[in-house]
N, C-alpha and C positions, 0 to 999 in steps of 0.2 A: 259808631258803626265804622267798620273798615272802609277805606277809600279803595275803589276798584282800580285795577290795572297799576297797582303800586307794588314794587318789590317788597318782599318780607324782610324788613330791616330790624336788627336788634342792636342796641347800644349798651355797653357797659360803661357807665359814667363813674369811673373809679376815683378814689382819693388821690392816688399817686399816678396811675396810668389809666387811660380810657381806650376803648376799642369799639369798632363798628363791624357788624357781620351781616351777611345776606344768606337766606336759606335757598338751597338749590333742590327743588322737588325731584328733579331727574335723578340726582344722586342720593336723595333722602338725607342730606346733611347740610350744615352751615359752613361757610368759609369766611374768615376775616378778610376785610378789605384793606389793602395797604394805603398808608397816607402818602402825601406828596413826596416824602423823602424815601418811600419804599419800605417803611417800617410798619409792622402790623399793630404796634402799640404806640399811642401818642401820650406824652406826659401831660398830666392835668395841671398845667401851669400856664398862667396868663400874664403877659407883659403889656402895660399901658405905655405905648410908645409916645415920644414927644409930639408926633403928628396926630395924637389922640386916637390912633387905631389900637385895637386889641390883638396882640400876636400870641399864638398858642403853640405849645409844644416845646421842642428842644431849644428853640431860640429863647423862649421865656426862662427856661432853666438856666441857660447860659448867662442871661441878664441878672439872675438872682444875686450873683457875686458882685456885679458892677453897679446895679441900680436896684437894690432890694426894696426901696420905697415904691417902686413901680411894678413889682412882681407879686402875684398871689399864687401860692401853691396850697394844696390840701383844702380847697374851698368847700369840699363836700362836708367837712366838719362844721361849717357855718350855716348849712342849709336849715331853714326854719328859724334862724335867728334874725330878728329885725334890725340888729345893729349894722350900720353901714361899714363898708370896707374902704379904706383910703388908699388910692393908688395915684401917685404923682400929684397929690393935692386934690384929687377929685373923688367924690364919694360914689361907691357902687353898692348895689344890693348883691348879696350872694347869688341870687338868681341870675343877675346880669353876667356875673363872672362865669357861672356854669353854662349859661346860654352861649357865651363865646366859645367854650370848649365844644359844645354841641354843634355850633355852626361850622367849626373847623372840620369835625368828623363828617358832617353831612356834605360839605363842599367837596371833600376828598372822595367820598363815596359816589356823589353825583358825577364827578369827572370820570371815575373808574367805570361806573356802570353805564354812563351815557344817558341818564334819565334823571328827572327831578325826583326829590324825596320829600313827601309831605306827611308821612306817617311812620311811626316807629314804636317798637316796644323798648322801654328804657328800664334798666334794672336799678333797684334800690335795696339797701340792706333790709332783711326781713324785719329787723328790730327798729327801723325808722318809725318815728311817730307820725301822727297825721299832719302837723305843720311842716315837717321835713318832706313828706310825700307831696303835699300841696306845693311847696317851694320847687320841687323837681318838676312838677307839671307846669308851673309858671315859667320855669327856665326853658322848657320845651316850646312853650307858646312864644316866648320872646325870640327863640331861635328860628321861628318860622314854621314849626310843625303844626299841622292842622288837626291831627289826631294822634293821641299818645296813650299807650297802655303801660302801666307800671307792673313790673315783674320782680318778685323777690329774688335776690341774687342766688341763694342756695337752691331755690326752685329752678332757676334757669340752668344752673349747673346740673341739676337732676334731670332736666329735659335733654341735655346733651348726652348724658349717660343713658337715660331711659330709652333712647332710640334703639338700644340693643339689649335692654334689660329683660329678664325673664319674669313671667307672671308669678306673683307671690313673693318676689324678692323684696327684701327691705334693705335700704342702704342709708348710710349716714353721710351727710355733707358737712365737712368741717371747713369753713370759709374764713380764713384769716388774711385780710387784705391790708392795704396801706393805712387805713384809718378805722376800720370797723371789723367786728367779729360776728359771724352768724353760725349757728349749728342747727341742722334740721334732720329729722327722720322722715323718709319718703318710702312709700310702698308702691310697687307696680301691680296693676290689675289687668283685667282682660282688655280694657279700652284705653288705658293710659296710666297716669300717675295720681297718687293720693298723698298729700302731705299730712303727716300725722302730728307733728309738733315742730315749733320753732323756738329758738332761744338766741340770746346774743347780747352784745354790748356795742353801742355805736361810738364809743371812744376807747377802742382797744385795737391796736394794729401796728403795722410796721413803722409808722411815723413816731409812735411812742418809743419804739425800740431805738430809732435814730436819735431821739432826744436823750435817752439814757446813755447811749454810747457817746454822743457828743459831749455830754456833761462829764463822763468818765475821762475822755481824752483831754478836755479842758482842765480837769483837776490834775492830771499828770503833767500837763504843760505848766500849770501854775507852780507845781512842786519844784520845777527846774528854774523857771524864769520869774516867779513871783507875781505873775499877772496872767489874766486870761480874758477872752471877750465876754461881755455881759449881754445876755440875750434881751434884757430889758432896756438897754441903752440904745436909742435910735442912731447915735453916732457910730455904734459898733455893729450895726446890722450886717454890713457887708462881710465883716470877719466872721460873724456868727453863721451867716448863710453858707459861707465857704466851709466852715467846720461841719455844719449839718450835711452838706453834700459829701464831704469826706467821710463822715460817719456812715452815711447810706452806702457808699461804695465799699467801705470796710465790712459792713454787715453782709453785703453780698459775697465778698471774698471768703468770709468765715463760713459760708454755707458749703464751700468747696475745700477750704484749707483749715488746718488746725491753728494756724497763726496768720496774722496779717499786720502790715505796718500802716498806721494812719499818720499822715503828716499834718501837723497843726502849725499855723502861721498867725502871728499877731504882733503888731507894732514893730515890724522889722525882724522879729525873732522867729526861728523855725525849730521845731522839735519833732522827731520821729518817735511815735509811740507804738510799741509792740503790744498787740491785743490778741489774747488767745481765745479760741472758741469757748473754752470753759469759763473764762472771765465774762464774756458776752452773755452766755446763757445764764450765768449767775445774776447778771444785771436784770434780765428780763424774766427771771423765774417766777416772781409773783404774778405777772401778767399771764404767763403760760399756765400757771396754776389755776387762774380764774377761768381760762378756756376749758380746762379739764373739768372743773366743777360745773360749768354750764353744760358741758357735754353729758355729764351724768344726770343733770337735772332734766335735760330734754329727753333722754331715754326714759326717765321716770314719767314725764308728762305724756309721752307717747305710749306708755304702758308696754314697753319693749325691753327685753333683757339684752345685754351685750351679745350674748351668743345667738340672738335672733337676727343680728345684722350680718348680712352676707358680703357687703361691699362697703369700703371706705373711700370716699371721694375727698381729696385734699385740693382746695381751691384757694386762689389768692397767692401772690408772690411770697408772702411771709411764711407759707407752709414749706418753703424750701429750707428753712432753718432746720437742721437735723434734729433738734429737740422736739419738734412737732410730731413727726411719726413715732419717735420714742415715747412721747407722752401718751399717744393713742394706743401704743402697744400695751401699756399698763391696763387699759380698759378693755381692749380687744386683742388678747394674746393670740387668738386664732387667725388674725387677719393682717395682711400687709396692704397699704394703700394702693388703689388702682393707679397704674402708671400710663394708661392708654389715652388719658385726656390731659390737656395742657392746663396747669393751674392759672395761667394768665389769660387764656382764651376761652375757657369753657363757659363762662358767664355770658359773654357776648354771643357765642354760638347758640346757647340755649334761648337767649332773648329773641334771636331770629327765628328759632323753631316756634316759639310762642306767637310771634307775629304771623307766621304762616297759619298756625292753628286758629287764630282769631278770625281768619277769613272763612271759617267753617270747613277747613280742609284737614285731612289727617296727615301727620308727619310719619311716614313709614306705617307702622302698625298703631301709632299713637293717635287717639282721637280726642281725649279728654284730659283735663287737669283739675283736680279738686284741691283747692287751697284752704288754709285755716287762718284765723286771726292770730297775729303775733302778740297782741296785747288784749287786756280785758277792757270792756267798755261799759259805762253805766251812767247814772244820773245822780245829782245831789238831792237829797231829801232831808227833811227835818226829823231828827231822832225822836222828838217829843213835842210838847206844846211850844208855842213861839217864845215863851219866856223861860223855857227850860234851859238848864246849864249845858245840856248835851249839844245843842245847836245842830248844825248841818253835818250830815255824814254822806259818804259816797256809797251808793248801792250798785254793785256790779249786776248788769243784766246779761251781758254776753261775756262769758269767761274766755280767757286766752285759749287758743288752739281749738276754737269752735269752727266747724266747717262752714265755709261761705259759698254762696250767699245764705244769709240766715235772717230770721225775723223773730222777735220776742215781743210779747205783749204783757204789760204789767199795769195794775190799777193802784193808784195812790189816792190819798184823801187830803183835802185841805184841812189845816189845823183850825181848831175852834176859834182862836183869837183872830184869825184872818177872814172871818165871815163877811166883813164889809169890803174886803178888797175886790177889785174888779179885774185883776190880772194875776197870773202866776208865771214865774220864770222857770223854765226847764233847762238846766245846765247839763250838757253832755260832757262826760269825762272819759279819760283814758288812764287806766291804772288799776291796781288791785286793792290798795289800802282803803280803810274806812275814813281815814283822816283826809279832809278836803285839801289840806296843804301838801299832801304827799302824792296827789294825782294831778294830771294835766287837764285843764278845762279847755276843750277844743271847740265848743260851739254853745250857743244859748238861744232860746226862742221864748217869746212872751206870748202866753195864751190869754185870750180875753175870757173873763168869767162874768156870769150874769150878776147884776146888782141884787142885793137883799137875798142872796142864796142862803140856804140852811148851812150850818156848820158841818164839817166832815163830808163835804160833797166829793164824789168820786171823780178822778181824772184818769182816763185811760191813756196810756202811753204805748205807742207801737214803735219799736226800734228795728230799723233795717240796717243791714250791713252787706254790701255787695262788692 
């Protein structure tokens, strides 16, 4: 339940950059809150200082060149992974690193607003799985938030645009951020927004483009000097981080220029590498091609034709790459991307809108939001008798893109060979395939069964998703 007398706060916990916004009901819009340096965006970088404090933002990015063993960037990609992260010889869970970023955002917002913040809507990629979502909620709790609601990033962007959308309009959100890609089809109705379908890839984004470009620059450096930094060598991490930062800056320049100069330095040598926009786009072409395929798939899943889409929303800093709107033009020749929303700010702004709506209030004319599942959910069942070669299979109960909240009831039967067993395990899965090895097991519960029961006894399973 929402906490009373709290500002409506939305947080975009991004791979590369994060932002925090507050909804202003008088103006019917959200505004980003500047950080202590006066910037509206805060780098999602954390530095474990020698005094054991965690420093967040530009200071951490600056330390990546000098003390790479004490800096963590792009932690969003580690969410849901139980493996610890080592900073300065100390082990941290990904949730703890993310919590440090959240604490910094919240502290800046509290100072700016002059009030405490104990509740927020936090965005996650629509294609995040359940462990990744749970890890984000844990990070919020560690950061001191008492109430958290997760919002899918493309849906949040849709809420920003939807404040002025026309009833019946269908729009597509193409969200290519620092580390993840989401694509969603959303429709506007009389009371709000209805998500029709989600698609995406949680390991596709600007960070991958930085890596490709850094490797390209390193190769050119090696052609001249016969050596280059090894990203796997701990002793060369400072040089590799320096090259990554140079690649990131070069990528940004190539969004404005046809050519840019990247300066590589290693073991006292320096070399200026001229990189053309065409070269860069060739390097990332396979990844951009995947976003195109996912966009076509989500249109199919939503049962919508390209000509039915009236508006394109490009979200995420990586959409500034000129190839992105060019790629979408191939699918939507009748449309140009909407230019009235900021690719970097729309997600945080929409999260704040959602925070306001969760208080039972309308945002302008918008009163409701109908979401869908991004993944399929099911249970593991035995394909045949216990001694059959088929073994266990995954049975989907809630297909992807089902409207939520939803409830599904299904009856299963115990196998004859298990008639003497007094318990049955129900394993909850996420994924589409029948092969248990190709889906994610996200929960399990053990049911008590009566002794000496007859074979083939019915077990009714009710599956809720809210």
